[in-house]
C-alpha positions as CSV (number, residue, x, y, z in Angstrom):
1,M,-65.3,45.4,-13.9
2,R,-66.6,42.1,-12.6
3,Q,-67.2,40.8,-16.1
4,R,-63.7,41.7,-17.2
5,A,-62.2,40.1,-14.0
6,A,-64.2,36.9,-14.6
7,A,-63.1,36.8,-18.2
8,R,-59.5,37.3,-17.2
9,A,-59.7,34.4,-14.7
10,Q,-61.3,32.1,-17.3
11,A,-58.5,32.9,-19.7
12,V,-55.8,32.2,-17.1
13,T,-57.5,28.9,-16.2
14,A,-57.8,27.9,-19.9
15,A,-54.1,28.7,-20.4
16,I,-53.0,26.6,-17.4
17,H,-55.2,23.5,-17.5
18,P,-54.3,22.3,-21.1
19,A,-50.6,22.3,-20.1
20,R,-51.0,20.1,-17.0
21,P,-51.2,16.8,-18.9
22,G,-48.0,17.7,-20.8
23,R,-46.1,18.5,-17.7
24,W,-47.2,15.3,-16.0
25,R,-46.2,13.3,-19.0
26,Q,-42.8,15.0,-19.0
27,A,-42.3,14.3,-15.3
28,T,-43.3,10.7,-15.8
29,R,-40.8,10.3,-18.6
30,L,-38.0,11.8,-16.6
31,G,-38.9,9.5,-13.6
32,L,-38.9,6.4,-15.8
33,L,-35.7,7.5,-17.4
34,L,-34.1,8.0,-14.0
35,C,-35.4,4.6,-12.8
36,A,-33.9,3.0,-15.9
37,L,-30.6,4.6,-15.3
38,L,-30.5,3.5,-11.7
39,L,-31.5,-0.1,-12.7
40,G,-28.8,0.0,-15.4
41,A,-26.2,1.2,-13.0
42,A,-27.2,-1.4,-10.4
43,G,-27.0,-4.1,-13.1
44,L,-23.6,-3.0,-14.2
45,L,-22.4,-2.9,-10.6
46,W,-23.7,-6.5,-10.1
47,H,-22.1,-7.7,-13.3
48,L,-18.7,-6.1,-12.4
49,N,-18.7,-7.3,-8.8
50,Y,-20.7,-10.5,-8.5
51,N,-20.8,-12.2,-11.9
52,D,-17.5,-14.1,-11.4
53,G,-18.8,-17.6,-12.3
54,V,-16.6,-19.3,-9.7
55,D,-18.2,-22.5,-8.4
56,I,-17.0,-22.4,-4.8
57,G,-19.0,-25.5,-4.0
58,A,-17.1,-27.8,-6.3
59,A,-15.4,-30.6,-4.5
60,E,-11.7,-30.1,-5.2
61,P,-9.1,-32.1,-3.3
62,V,-6.6,-30.0,-1.3
63,A,-3.0,-31.0,-2.3
64,A,-0.9,-32.0,0.6
65,D,2.3,-33.2,-1.1
66,T,5.6,-31.8,0.1
67,G,6.3,-29.9,-3.1
68,T,2.9,-28.0,-3.0
69,L,3.2,-27.2,0.7
70,A,6.8,-25.9,0.2
71,R,5.7,-23.8,-2.7
72,G,2.8,-22.3,-0.7
73,A,5.1,-21.6,2.3
74,Y,7.5,-19.8,0.0
75,L,4.8,-17.7,-1.6
76,A,3.3,-16.8,1.7
77,R,6.7,-15.7,3.0
78,V,7.7,-13.7,0.0
79,G,4.2,-12.2,-0.1
80,N,4.5,-11.1,3.5
81,C,1.1,-12.7,4.3
82,L,1.6,-13.6,8.0
83,A,2.9,-10.1,8.9
84,C,-0.5,-8.7,8.2
85,H,-2.6,-11.7,9.3
86,T,-1.0,-12.0,12.7
87,A,-1.9,-9.7,15.6
88,R,0.7,-8.7,18.2
89,G,0.9,-11.6,20.6
90,G,-1.6,-13.6,18.6
91,A,-1.3,-17.0,16.9
92,P,0.5,-16.9,13.5
93,G,-2.0,-16.3,10.7
94,A,-5.0,-16.0,13.0
95,G,-5.6,-12.4,12.0
96,G,-6.7,-9.5,14.1
97,R,-4.0,-7.0,13.2
98,P,-5.5,-3.5,13.0
99,L,-4.7,-1.8,9.7
100,P,-5.3,1.9,9.8
101,T,-6.6,3.6,6.6
102,P,-7.8,7.1,5.8
103,F,-11.3,5.7,6.1
104,G,-11.1,3.9,9.4
105,T,-9.5,0.7,10.8
106,V,-9.8,-2.8,9.2
107,Y,-8.9,-5.9,11.2
108,T,-7.2,-8.8,9.2
109,S,-8.9,-12.1,8.9
110,N,-8.0,-15.6,10.2
111,L,-6.1,-17.7,7.6
112,T,-5.8,-20.8,9.8
113,P,-8.0,-23.8,9.2
114,D,-10.3,-23.1,12.1
115,P,-13.8,-24.1,10.9
116,D,-15.7,-21.3,12.6
117,T,-13.4,-18.2,12.4
118,G,-10.9,-19.3,9.8
119,I,-10.8,-21.0,6.4
120,G,-11.6,-24.5,7.6
121,R,-14.8,-24.7,5.6
122,W,-13.5,-22.9,2.6
123,S,-12.9,-24.7,-0.7
124,A,-10.0,-24.2,-3.0
125,G,-12.4,-22.4,-5.3
126,A,-13.5,-20.0,-2.6
127,F,-9.9,-19.2,-1.8
128,W,-9.2,-18.6,-5.4
129,R,-12.3,-16.3,-5.7
130,A,-11.0,-14.3,-2.7
131,L,-7.6,-13.8,-4.3
132,H,-8.7,-13.4,-7.9
133,H,-12.1,-11.6,-7.5
134,G,-11.9,-10.1,-4.0
135,R,-15.0,-11.9,-2.7
136,S,-15.2,-13.9,0.5
137,A,-16.6,-17.4,0.8
138,D,-19.9,-16.0,1.9
139,G,-20.1,-13.7,-1.2
140,R,-19.2,-10.4,0.5
141,L,-17.0,-8.0,-1.3
142,L,-13.6,-7.8,0.5
143,Y,-12.0,-4.5,1.5
144,P,-9.1,-3.6,-0.7
145,V,-6.7,-3.5,2.3
146,F,-6.5,-7.1,1.3
147,P,-4.5,-6.7,-1.9
148,Y,-6.8,-8.6,-4.3
149,T,-6.0,-5.8,-6.7
150,H,-2.6,-7.6,-7.0
151,T,-3.3,-11.2,-6.1
152,T,-5.8,-11.3,-9.0
153,L,-2.6,-11.8,-11.1
154,L,-1.6,-15.0,-9.3
155,T,-1.9,-18.2,-11.2
156,R,-4.5,-20.7,-10.0
157,A,-1.6,-23.1,-9.2
158,D,0.0,-20.6,-6.9
159,S,-3.4,-19.9,-5.3
160,D,-3.9,-23.6,-4.6
161,A,-0.5,-23.9,-3.2
162,L,-1.1,-21.0,-0.8
163,F,-4.5,-22.6,0.2
164,A,-2.8,-25.9,0.9
165,Y,-0.2,-24.3,3.0
166,F,-2.6,-22.3,5.1
167,R,-4.8,-25.3,5.6
168,S,-1.8,-27.3,6.9
169,Q,-1.1,-24.8,9.6
170,P,-2.2,-25.2,13.3
171,S,-5.9,-24.1,13.7
172,A,-6.6,-21.1,15.9
173,S,-10.0,-19.8,16.9
174,A,-10.0,-16.1,17.0
175,Q,-12.7,-13.4,17.4
176,W,-11.7,-9.9,16.5
177,P,-13.4,-6.5,16.6
178,A,-15.7,-5.5,13.7
179,H,-14.1,-3.2,11.2
180,D,-14.4,0.4,12.2
181,L,-14.9,2.4,9.0
182,R,-16.7,5.7,8.6
183,W,-20.0,5.6,6.7
184,P,-20.4,4.9,3.8
185,Y,-17.0,3.3,3.3
186,G,-17.9,0.2,5.1
187,T,-21.0,-0.6,3.1
188,Q,-21.1,-3.2,0.3
189,A,-22.6,-0.6,-2.0
190,A,-19.6,1.7,-1.6
191,L,-17.2,-1.2,-2.1
192,A,-19.1,-2.1,-5.3
193,V,-18.6,1.4,-6.6
194,W,-15.0,1.5,-5.6
195,R,-14.3,-1.8,-7.4
196,A,-16.1,-0.6,-10.5
197,L,-13.7,2.4,-10.6
198,Y,-10.4,0.7,-9.6
199,F,-10.5,-3.1,-10.0
200,R,-10.9,-5.6,-12.7
201,P,-10.0,-9.3,-12.3
202,G,-7.0,-10.1,-14.4
203,E,-4.2,-12.5,-15.1
204,F,-0.4,-12.0,-15.5
205,R,0.7,-11.9,-19.2
206,P,4.4,-12.0,-19.9
207,D,5.8,-9.1,-21.9
208,P,7.3,-10.6,-25.2
209,A,9.7,-7.7,-25.3
210,H,11.5,-9.1,-22.2
211,G,13.1,-12.3,-21.3
212,E,12.1,-14.9,-18.8
213,A,13.9,-13.4,-15.8
214,V,12.3,-9.9,-16.2
215,N,8.9,-11.4,-16.7
216,R,9.4,-13.6,-13.6
217,G,10.4,-10.5,-11.7
218,A,7.4,-8.6,-12.9
219,Y,5.1,-11.4,-11.6
220,L,6.8,-11.3,-8.2
221,V,6.7,-7.5,-8.0
222,R,3.2,-7.0,-9.2
223,A,1.4,-10.1,-7.9
224,V,3.3,-11.9,-5.1
225,A,5.0,-9.0,-3.3
226,H,2.3,-6.5,-4.4
227,C,4.8,-3.6,-4.3
228,S,2.5,-1.0,-5.8
229,A,0.2,-1.4,-2.8
230,C,2.7,1.0,-1.1
231,H,4.6,2.5,-4.0
232,A,1.7,3.7,-6.2
233,P,0.3,7.2,-5.7
234,R,-3.3,7.0,-4.6
235,D,-6.2,9.4,-5.0
236,R,-8.6,10.6,-2.3
237,L,-10.7,7.4,-2.6
238,G,-7.6,5.2,-2.2
239,G,-7.6,4.1,-5.8
240,A,-4.5,3.9,-8.0
241,D,-3.0,2.6,-11.2
242,W,-1.8,-0.7,-9.8
243,R,1.1,-0.8,-12.3
244,D,2.4,2.5,-11.2
245,L,5.6,2.5,-9.0
246,S,6.2,6.2,-9.0
247,G,5.9,6.6,-5.2
248,G,3.1,7.4,-2.8
249,Q,2.1,8.1,0.8
250,I,1.4,4.8,2.5
251,P,-2.3,5.0,3.7
252,G,-2.6,5.4,7.4
253,L,1.1,5.0,8.3
254,G,2.6,8.4,7.8
255,W,5.4,7.0,5.7
256,Y,6.2,7.8,2.1
257,A,7.1,4.9,-0.2
258,P,9.6,6.5,-2.7
259,S,9.4,6.1,-6.4
260,L,11.0,3.0,-7.8
261,T,11.6,4.7,-11.1
262,A,13.1,8.1,-10.2
263,A,16.9,8.1,-9.7
264,D,16.6,10.8,-7.0
265,Q,14.2,8.6,-4.9
266,A,14.5,4.8,-4.9
267,G,15.1,4.1,-8.6
268,V,17.8,1.4,-9.2
269,S,18.3,1.5,-12.9
270,H,21.9,2.7,-12.3
271,W,22.6,-0.1,-9.7
272,P,24.2,-3.4,-10.6
273,E,21.6,-6.2,-10.4
274,A,23.6,-7.9,-7.7
275,Q,23.2,-4.9,-5.3
276,I,19.5,-4.7,-6.0
277,A,19.2,-8.4,-5.1
278,Q,21.4,-7.8,-2.0
279,L,19.1,-5.0,-0.8
280,L,16.1,-7.3,-1.1
281,R,17.7,-10.1,0.7
282,T,19.6,-8.3,3.5
283,G,18.0,-4.8,3.7
284,A,21.4,-3.0,3.2
285,T,23.9,-2.3,0.5
286,A,26.6,0.3,0.0
287,Q,24.1,2.4,-1.9
288,G,20.9,2.0,0.2
289,W,19.4,0.8,3.4
290,A,15.8,-0.4,4.2
291,S,14.0,1.4,7.0
292,G,10.4,1.8,8.2
293,P,7.8,-0.3,6.4
294,M,10.4,-1.5,3.9
295,A,12.5,-3.0,6.7
296,E,9.4,-5.0,7.7
297,V,8.9,-6.1,4.1
298,V,12.5,-7.3,4.0
299,F,12.4,-9.0,7.5
300,H,9.1,-10.9,6.9
301,G,9.3,-11.3,3.1
302,T,12.0,-10.6,0.6
303,Q,14.9,-12.0,2.6
304,Y,13.4,-15.4,1.9
305,L,13.7,-15.0,-1.9
306,N,15.7,-17.7,-3.5
307,D,18.7,-16.6,-5.6
308,A,16.8,-16.9,-9.0
309,D,13.8,-14.9,-7.8
310,A,15.9,-12.2,-6.1
311,G,17.8,-11.8,-9.4
312,A,14.5,-11.8,-11.4
313,M,13.1,-9.0,-9.2
314,A,16.3,-7.1,-9.5
315,A,16.2,-7.5,-13.3
316,Y,12.7,-6.2,-13.5
317,L,13.3,-3.2,-11.1
318,K,16.4,-2.3,-13.0
319,Q,14.7,-2.0,-16.4
320,L,11.8,0.2,-15.1
321,P,11.7,3.4,-17.3
322,P,12.5,6.7,-15.6
323,P,9.7,9.3,-15.1
324,A,9.0,11.5,-18.1
325,S,10.1,14.7,-16.3
326,A,12.4,15.3,-13.3
327,A,11.1,17.1,-10.3
328,P,12.5,20.7,-9.8
329,A,15.4,21.0,-7.5
330,P,14.3,22.1,-4.0
331,A,15.3,25.4,-2.5
332,R,18.3,25.2,-0.2
333,A,18.1,26.6,3.3
334,S,20.9,28.9,4.6
335,G,21.7,31.2,7.5
336,A,21.6,30.9,11.3
337,P,19.4,27.7,11.5
338,A,22.0,25.8,9.5
339,T,24.8,27.0,11.9
340,A,22.7,25.9,14.9
341,G,22.0,22.6,13.1
342,A,25.7,22.0,12.6
343,K,26.3,22.3,16.3
344,L,23.4,19.9,17.2
345,Y,24.7,17.5,14.5
346,E,28.2,17.4,16.1
347,Q,26.7,16.8,19.5
348,H,24.1,14.1,18.7
349,C,24.9,12.6,15.3
350,A,28.5,12.8,14.3
351,A,29.7,9.9,16.5
352,C,27.8,7.4,14.4
353,H,27.3,9.1,11.0
354,G,30.7,10.9,10.8
355,A,31.8,14.5,10.9
356,A,31.1,14.8,7.1
357,G,28.1,12.5,7.0
358,E,30.2,9.7,5.6
359,G,28.8,7.0,7.9
360,V,30.4,3.8,9.0
361,K,30.6,0.9,6.6
362,D,28.3,-2.0,7.5
363,A,27.1,-0.2,10.6
364,Y,25.7,3.3,10.2
365,P,24.4,4.7,6.8
366,P,26.1,7.7,5.2
367,L,24.0,10.9,5.2
368,A,26.0,12.6,2.5
369,G,24.5,11.8,-0.9
370,N,21.8,9.7,0.7
371,R,18.6,9.9,-1.3
372,A,16.5,9.1,1.7
373,V,17.8,12.2,3.4
374,T,17.0,14.5,0.5
375,L,13.5,13.3,-0.4
376,A,11.1,16.2,-1.1
377,Q,8.8,14.7,1.6
378,P,10.7,14.8,4.9
379,G,8.2,12.5,6.7
380,N,10.4,9.4,6.6
381,L,13.3,11.3,8.0
382,L,11.2,12.7,10.8
383,Q,9.9,9.3,11.7
384,V,13.4,7.9,12.0
385,V,14.7,10.8,14.1
386,L,11.6,11.0,16.4
387,H,11.1,7.3,16.9
388,G,14.4,5.6,16.0
389,G,14.4,2.1,14.6
390,F,16.5,-0.9,13.4
391,G,17.1,-2.3,10.0
392,P,15.8,-5.8,9.3
393,A,17.6,-8.7,10.9
394,T,18.3,-11.1,8.0
395,A,20.4,-14.1,7.4
396,G,22.9,-11.9,5.5
397,R,22.9,-9.2,8.2
398,P,21.7,-10.8,11.4
399,R,22.7,-8.0,13.9
400,P,21.9,-4.6,12.3
401,Y,22.8,-1.5,14.2
402,G,20.0,0.8,15.3
403,M,19.0,4.4,15.5
404,P,17.9,5.8,19.0
405,P,14.8,7.9,19.3
406,F,15.2,11.6,19.8
407,T,11.6,12.5,20.5
408,L,12.4,13.2,24.2
409,V,15.9,14.5,23.6
410,L,15.3,17.3,21.1
411,N,12.4,19.8,20.8
412,D,10.7,20.6,17.6
413,T,12.9,23.5,16.7
414,E,16.1,21.6,17.4
415,I,15.0,18.6,15.3
416,A,14.0,21.0,12.5
417,V,17.4,22.8,12.4
418,V,19.5,19.6,12.6
419,L,17.6,18.0,9.8
420,T,17.8,21.1,7.7
421,H,21.6,21.0,8.3
422,I,21.8,17.3,7.2
423,R,19.6,18.0,4.1
424,T,21.9,20.9,2.9
425,A,25.4,19.9,4.1
426,W,28.1,17.9,2.2
427,G,26.6,18.5,-1.2
428,N,23.0,17.5,-0.2
429,S,20.4,19.8,-1.7
430,A,16.9,19.7,-0.2
431,A,14.3,22.1,1.3
432,E,14.5,23.0,5.0
433,V,12.4,21.2,7.6
434,S,10.2,23.5,9.7
435,P,9.2,23.1,13.4
436,L,5.6,22.9,12.3
437,Q,6.4,19.8,10.3
438,V,8.0,18.2,13.3
439,L,5.0,19.0,15.5
440,Q,2.6,17.6,12.9
441,M,4.6,14.3,12.8
442,R,4.6,14.2,16.6
443,Q,0.8,14.6,16.7
444,A,0.3,12.0,14.0
445,S,2.5,9.6,15.8
446,S,0.6,10.1,19.1
447,A,-2.6,9.4,17.3
448,G,-1.2,6.0,16.2
449,V,-0.2,7.0,12.6
450,R,3.2,5.4,12.3
């Protein structure tokens, strides 16, 4: 028995030991292959993110002539730069405005010529690299809340004009809190991966199928005004097709930016170009009114468009192709809630918006046939009813009428039934609003998501 057991043990040992060198060699090969893949991925990320070739140390004079400064001021206004780069109560352009995102809060940077906290030591090349490649003067990758995904299309001449304008502004020293982003979203490694997925430096190329006006409008929409920063649908990582204008939730704000191509949302292909330009310049037309974040865009930005550029943007937006397929019609609500909603409407809304939702010309928007009322996503409507608001005060409409807040006047159920009535009366057709949706918007608003 002992002899058989010893022989069996020797056989097992002989079977195992010859295989060990083979297993080690296989593991070594796998390890080397994994290291090679990691090094290759790191090299690719470096090439995509840091190999921009911009000489930011080159001594380039900053233009200070009247024409360049005026051009920079115009682009900064139309691009709505100071609205983001000015904190409430802070110096214009000194940064510090908190911008909420799904990943945390980012604080905007100082664009004034302060040498320590602003761009006083930047070169024109460094500024161009920030706009075109999304890298700061110190080489860091910038967070995409700064829309370099769009400003990458700006011409070098426009970048230099913006730089000259910001360098001409009063200097303001400003220290702001560090960005507050959940790990790993605030790391340079995560930014490098995100950029590899969603960003490539580019340049604007006119479409030969369109004329000069449409191409100028495309440049303004895509690069200067960066419209798809709000109007593009984003995925869970905040990435998007930056040419897409089919509508999307605005990150961190709780507002929905409607599709600029769909006729049942904010598409304007059936509008006269003059009315599109009027909406951009004044915030209101017979067919539509700007509210929420779009009112801010008009107030700070598009109201300053010159006639030619307003017409160019209108021409571009008008020719956008409609979506391939229309969304299914929403189910209509009916029954007792609609009756209760009609009574609440008569009590709180009819004095301004009319008994039949017809509105008052140049004062209060109509609700009958209003696309903003019948959007599939009722979030914008809930924001307006809960918190009220004003349209933008513009040169063409200096004293807009406002909407009072009803957050303390009506409870969740009352707001739900009156909105359901508005979305289904006078020929409107949209899904009902539930008390839960009202409650969720209240909670989001109390958490600072506006």
